N, C-alpha and C positions, 0 to 999 in steps of 0.2 A: 504494500500500500504506500502511496506517496502522498506527501503533503501538498495541498493546493492552497494558495493564498488568494483571498478575494478582498475587494475593497467595497465597503458600504459606508457612504457618507464620510469618506476620508479616513475611516478607521480600518485597521487590518485585523483579520482573524484567520486562524489556520483550521482547516477541516481535513479530515482524512477521507480519502476515497474508499468506499466500501468495495470489498471483493464481490465477485458475482454470486458466490454461494452463501452470502450472509443470511438471506431469508430462509434457506433450507436449514442452516445451523440453528437459527433462532427457533424455528418450528420444532426441530428435533430436541432442542433444549427444553422447550415448553412441554413437549410430549413426555420426555424423560421425567421432568419434575411432577407432572400430573400423575403418571403411572406409579411413581414412587410414593406419592401422597396417598393414592388409593390403596396400594399394597400395605403401607403402614397402618392405615385405618382398618383394613381387613384383619391384619395380624392383631391389632389391638382388640378388635371384636372377638377374635378367636381366644385371646388370652383372658378376656373378661367373662365370656359366656360359655365357651366349650371346654377349655382346658381344666377349669376346676371340677367339672362334672365327669371327666373321663376316668379319674381314679388312679392314675399313675403319672410319674414324672418323666421328663426327658432323660434318656439313658446317658447321654453325654454329660449332663449336669450331675447325675448320680455318681458316675464313675470319676469324672475329672473335677467336679465342682464348677463354680462360676455361673454364667448365664445359661438359660435354657436355649435351645435352638431357635425358638421363635423370638426371644429377646435379642439374640445375636443377629439374626437376619433383620430385625426391625432397626437395630443400631446401624447395621451395614447399609441399609437403604437410606437412612438419614444422613450418613457421612459420605457415601460413595455414589457413583453413577449407577443406573439400573443394571448395566452390563457387568460392572465390577461386583455389585452386590449379588447378582445371580451366580457368578462364579464362586464367590465366597460361600453362598448358601449351599451350592452343590457340594463343595468341599466339606462343609460342616455336617451336612446330612450323611455323607459317606462316613465321616468320623463317628457320627452318632450311631450309625448302623454297626460299625465295628465295636463300639462301646457296648451296644446291646448284646452282641454275640459274646463278647468277653465277660460281661456281667452275668449272662445266662449260664456260662460255663462255671462261674465261681459260686453260684448259688447251690447249696447242698439240697438235693432233692429230698422232699419229705417222703419218708418210707412208712407205709402203713404197717404198724406192728402186727405180726401174726401171733396167734396164741398157740404155744407149744403144749406139750403134755403137762398136766398138773398146773395149768394157769401161767406158765412162764411165757412172757411176752416176746422175747427175741430168741429165735431159734439158735443163733450163734452163742447165746449166753445160757443155754439150757443147763449146762453142767454147773455153772456158778449159781444160777437161780435155784436149782435143786439142792445144791450144797447149803445154800442159805436157809432153804426151807427144811433141810434135814431129811430129805426124801431121796437121797442119792440112789438107793436101790431101785426105786420106782422109775426114776428118770433114765437109768441105764438100760431099762427094758427088762431087767430081772425082777421077777416077782417072788416075794418071799412067802 
């Protein structure tokens, strides 16, 4: 862009000539801002109305701490362009998926206790259970 000097009533001022694509850039900027505002509003609605009712928390927040995925994406949309925020969101959702799988592996699965002979709950502990109850002969299968 080059400076052009014009004279109005004997005074001089400088203006910059606009490039040919300035209208397109302005429209794209307006569209980017509008879409980011809509996305931030939708995420806010999700956080207020749906998230408290679903009954579980973001796996990434549970494993790593910090913001939930929705809060992270909301902040990214406020600070970055729509394109950059989309890339960050995809990266965060992938990390959340990995955190979910790793947290699922760490959880000890609840084992329904089975009832063994003479009321002993854990079949692996039948010997100890029977020894405590003083009925070792009955637990070993020998009847007296």
